[in-house]
N, C-alpha and C positions, 0 to 999 in steps of 0.2 A: 425187613418186615419195615413198612411203612407206616405213621404214627396213626394213619388212618388204621391201617390193621393192626395197631395198639389195641385202641378204641373199641375196637370190636369185639377182636377177642377176649379184653376185659370185661365189658357188659353185656354182651346181648347172650339172655335167658339168665343173668344174674338175678339172685334172689337178696332183696334190698335187704338193707339191716340198718339201725343207727347207728350215724356218724360219730358219736361221743361214745365211749367205753362205757358201756352199759355190765353192770353186779348183778349175776341173776340166781335169784332165788326160788324157790317154789316151797306150798304150804298145801296144808290138807284141813277142809273142815271138818274133821271127823264128828259122824252123827250118830245117836243110840237111842234106837227104836223100844217105847216102853210098851208093855203089854198091851193098853188102852189103844195103840195105834199112832198116841201122839211122837211128836221128836222131840230130843233133847240137843243142841249143842255144848261138845265137850273140849273144855278150853284149859291151858295150863296158866302155869304161874313158876316163871323162871327161877331160877336157884338161883339163893342171894349171892352164892361164892362165882355166877359166872361175870368177863368181866363186862360182858355188854346187857346192858340193859335187865339188869338184875333184878328180880321179884316182878315184873312186868308182865302182865296177862298177853297171851298170845296161842296160835296156832300150833302145830308141832312143825316144825318144819328147818329147812337152814340153805345155804347156797349149794349153788350146783357142783359137783366135781367134774375133774376133767371126761369126757364121754359122756356123760352121763344125760338123761333128756331129764326135761321138770316131771315127769310124774314119776320116773325112776329116784329122783331127788325125794320129792314129796313122802314117796314110799321108804325108803332107807330111815332120813329121818324118825318118820312115825315109829317103827319096827324099834328104831333104836330108844326114843325117846320116850314112850308108853308101853313098850313091853309086849304088843304084840304084832302076830306072824303076817304077811304079807296078805299070804291064803286067805285071811280072816280079815279083812279089808278088802269091801264090795264098792268100787272103784265106780260113779253113777256119772259124775263127766265132768266136763272146763268150765269154769269159771271166767267171766274176765281176768286179764291180767290188770297189776297196779305198778303203776310208772310212777315213781317220784324221785328227784332230784342221784338221776344216774342208778338206780336201784329198778327192776323190773323185777316182780314177784307173780309167779304162776299158779293160780289157782285151783282145785282141784276137789272134788266133793265128795265124799266117801263113808259107804256106812260099817259102821264097827261089826261085827259077827261074834256073838258068843258074847260081849260085853250088857252085864249087866249093872244096874246100878239101886243102891237101896237106899231114901233120904231124901230131902230137899236141899240145896245150898240156899239156905236164910238162915241170920240168925237165930240160936235158940233162947237169948233173952229180948228180943227184940230190939235191940238197938244197934250200931251198924262195925259192930267189930263182931269178926269170923274168923272162927280158927276150923279149914276146912279139914276133911277127916273126922270130924266131933260130928259131923253133920249127915256126911254121904257115906258109902261103901261102895267099892268098884268090883267087882268079879273079874277076871280076863285081863287084867293090864297089871305089869309090873315097872314101875317108873325109875328113873334113870335115876340116881341122887345126884347125880354129880350135873345134871341138864335140867331138871324138872323140879319143885318144892311143891306140887300137889297139882292134881287136877279135880275140875268140878264142869257140873253140866248147870245148864241155863233152859229154859224150855225153847224151842223155835216161836211158838206164841208169842213169848213177850218180844221180840223180834218185828214181828208182823202187825202187833196192837202198838208197839210206842218205836218212836222216831227219837235219834241220839240228838242231843244238843250238838247245836255247833259252832262254834269259835272259831276265829280268824287270827290267824298272825302275821302281822307285817314284815316282810323279808327285805332288808334293804341292802344294796351292795354297799360290800367293804372295799374302795377305789383307794389302792395305795400310794402315798404322798409321791412317790418318783413315776408313776402312771405319766408314759411319753402323750401328752395330749396334741404336742405339735406335730408328730407322726400321723394323727388321725384327723389333721383338721379342724378340731374342736380347743376349748379352752375347759378350765377347772371348775366353770361351771354349768358343764353338761349334765344333761337332766336324764341321769340315770332310771332304765327303768326299776321300779319297785315291782314287787308284785305281794300278793294276800295267798297264804294258805289256810284252808281249813282245816280246823281239828274235830272229829268227831269225839262226842264221850256219849257213854250209857251207864248209867246210871242203875246198879244191881244191887238190890242190900248187900253190905258189904263189899262189894265189889265194887271197879272200876274199870272198864274194858274203852280205851280211848287210841288214838293214835292211828297207824295201818289195821291194826286187829281192828276198828271199831268200822274200819273203811272198808276193809273184807265184807263183813257180816251184813255190813249195810246193804250192800249192794246185792249180796245173796239175797237177803230178804225183799228187798225192793222185786229182783227179778222171779222172784215168786205170785210176785203180787198182779204182775205185767200182763 
């Protein structure tokens, strides 16, 4: 085989992918339709015992396992975390993926069938403290104590009518002192490119949604208004 034959056999008809290794995750945006036709978005609070991001608000989901599709991951993780059967999730469609710092998060939108919620996720005493479970009750869900501290809903209308706060974090390269500048024809004063990372925050009474979860829900709401 010639070198040209090798190039053709390697690249002809190839499906492109990222050069750098990408860690793949998938999440579900769980929706609950109320009797009046309005829709709530369900969120989780991660268990305090978890090693990664304990106590943070998120959507059900997780890392893809070998041979899994993104949808299979989103369904498996949702079923494990909130105790609903896959047959009781109506997958409506797939949203745009979120890519950040070597992560790709595939996002699916699904209606939870047979799940009802009573009460509102708002502080009963008017301040910003909230112990969910005293204000909302769910039927049709069985939470994983190991992964989920609680779940709560926020009306979709809130996200349609309110933009998140936007804050920016400056990302500065941390170049080691022994970097071989002489091999790249540069000196220690080389102007490494800095970047700016946007952090979105939604302020719901007693709750703060931020980071990737806020970016996902912001895009979800924006697509409904396009």
